N, C-alpha and C positions, 0 to 999 in steps of 0.2 A: 456298438463297439466305443470306449472313450477315446477322448482326444489326448494324444501322449505328448506331455510336454518336459522340458529341460529346463533349468533354472539357473542363472548367471548373476549372482549378487553377490557382493563381497561383505554386505553387511548380515550378520547370521541372522540378528532379531527380524529383519526385513524378510528374509528367506523362507525363514521360519513361518511367520505371517502370511505369506503368498503362499507357500505349500499348503498349509491348512484352508486360506480362503479358496483355493484351487481343488483340491480336492472336497470340500463341501460344495462346491458347484459343479462335481461330477468330472473332473479332468482328472487324467492321471499321472503323477509327477514320477517321471523315469531317470531323472536324472537329476542332480545340483552338486553345485560348486562356487566358490567365492571368488577364482580366478578365471579370466579372460581366454588364456591358452589350455587350461584343461577343459573349458567349455568348449572349444574347438572339436578336441577328442572324443568329448562326451557325446557331441550331439553327431558326430560322424558315425560312433561305434552304435548308439542307439537309434539314430533314424527317428528323431521325434516326428509330431505334426507341427510342432512350433516349439521356438525358444524365447525364453523372455530373458535379454540381456541388461544390466546394469551399464551405463556409458562408462563410469568410472570403476577399473576393477583392475588389480595388478597382473601382471603377465601380458595381458592384451586387452587394451579397452574394447568395449561393447561394439564399437562403430569398426573395428579391425575385423572382430569377429563378424559379424553381420557382411562385411565387405566380402569375406572366406566363403561363408555360407551361400550368398547371393549367386557367386560364381559357381556354386556347384548345385544350386536350384535344390538344396539340401531340405529346407524345411522355409516354414515362415517365422518370421523376425518381429518381435515387438520389443523394441527398445522402453527402459525405464530409465528416467533422469530426474535430479532433483533442479535441474536447469530446463528454462521453458523458453531460451534465447531463441530467436528466429535462424539464425544463422546455424545454430547446434540442430536444430530442426531439418533444416535442409539438408545437413551434412548427414544427418540419421536417413533421411529419405534416399538421398544420393548413394549412401552405403547399401541398401536394399532393404530398409526395415518398413514393413506393411502398416505399422501402427507407431504411436509414439504416448508413452502415458508418465505424465510429470508425477514426482512424488512430493507429499504423500498425497494417493491416490485413495478414492472410494470404491468399495466390492463393488459399487454398481457402475464404474467406470471400465475395472477390469474385464469381464466378460464381453462387454460389446467391443473393446479394444482388440481381445484375441478372436474373436469371431470374425471381425472384419480383417485382422491380418490372415487369419487360414482361409477365408473366403477370396480374398487377393489372389494369394499365394496359387490356389487351384487355378484360379483363372491364369494367371501367367504361364503356368505348368503348361495349362491346356494350348495357349497360344503358341508356346515355344515347341509343342509335340506339333502342332498343326505345321506351323512353320517348319519344322524340321522334316515332316511328312511330305510338303510342299517341296521342297528344296532334293528330296530323295525321286519324288515323280517327276521333276522337271531332268533332272539327271538320268533317270531311266528313257525319258523321251527323247534325249539329245544321242543315246546309245543307241535306241532302237532306230533311228533317222540315220545315222553315220551306217548303221548295219543295212538297210534298206538300201542305202546309195551303193553300197558294195554289190548287193545283189543287181542292184540295177546294172552297173558298170560292169561287173565280173560275169554275170549270167546273162544279163540281157533281158532281166524281168522286168514287169511294168510296175509302177510305184504298189498298186495293189495287189498284185500279184505277191510284191518282196513281202510286203505287210502280211497278207494271209500267209506264208510260209512261216513266219516267225510266230504269228500266233496260232497255227494248227502245231507247230512243234512245239512251244511252249505249254500247249493244252496236252499233248501226247507223252510229254515227258514229265509232265506235273511241275514245272518248274517256271519261272518267271519270263517274260518278254526280254526284259534286260539281261539275263544270264544267257537266254538264246542269243542275242543280238552280240554278246560278248564273245562269244565262240563263232560267231561269226567274223566280227572283227579279227579274231586270232587267226584266222583260217583253219579251225577245225570241224566248221561245219559250213555245208553246201546241199542246195535241192540235189536230187540225185539226177545224174544226167547231166549237170553242169560242171 
């Protein structure tokens, strides 16, 4: 499966050259524009693997586009610029760019920059997913602990018996322990005889 790219570069000649280079290297250019505001729409609609953004574009500059995309975790971002000042590079990094390429660039620089950006993006996405998963696990643990407390107080169960009740109920109903705990907390579920 080829890597899908959206190009946002206001100079048509550079955009054409980029497209040809990318296609020769096996990438699939799924969209292109010369305007930053159109880039955001294109990228959200096409969901590419990577967006190559020129810093200076009409509509929205590449850094603003990068900020929007980074917030959504839409795709990897490579910034393209004729400027190499450190403050601009730092601004691009802070906007969420995962690679920065200075024009004029060589073909031999483009592919490594793209691959690094894509690799970093996948790592960041996995970290974010892992973090969300841990937050969900912590929230579930808190709900289960509160439900065990209700069973201990209201039904006179031991902590081990309360946990076993939540676990058995979740298994027999093929649901999660957190969902069982929510039913206990809402008063909809109690052990028989309680």
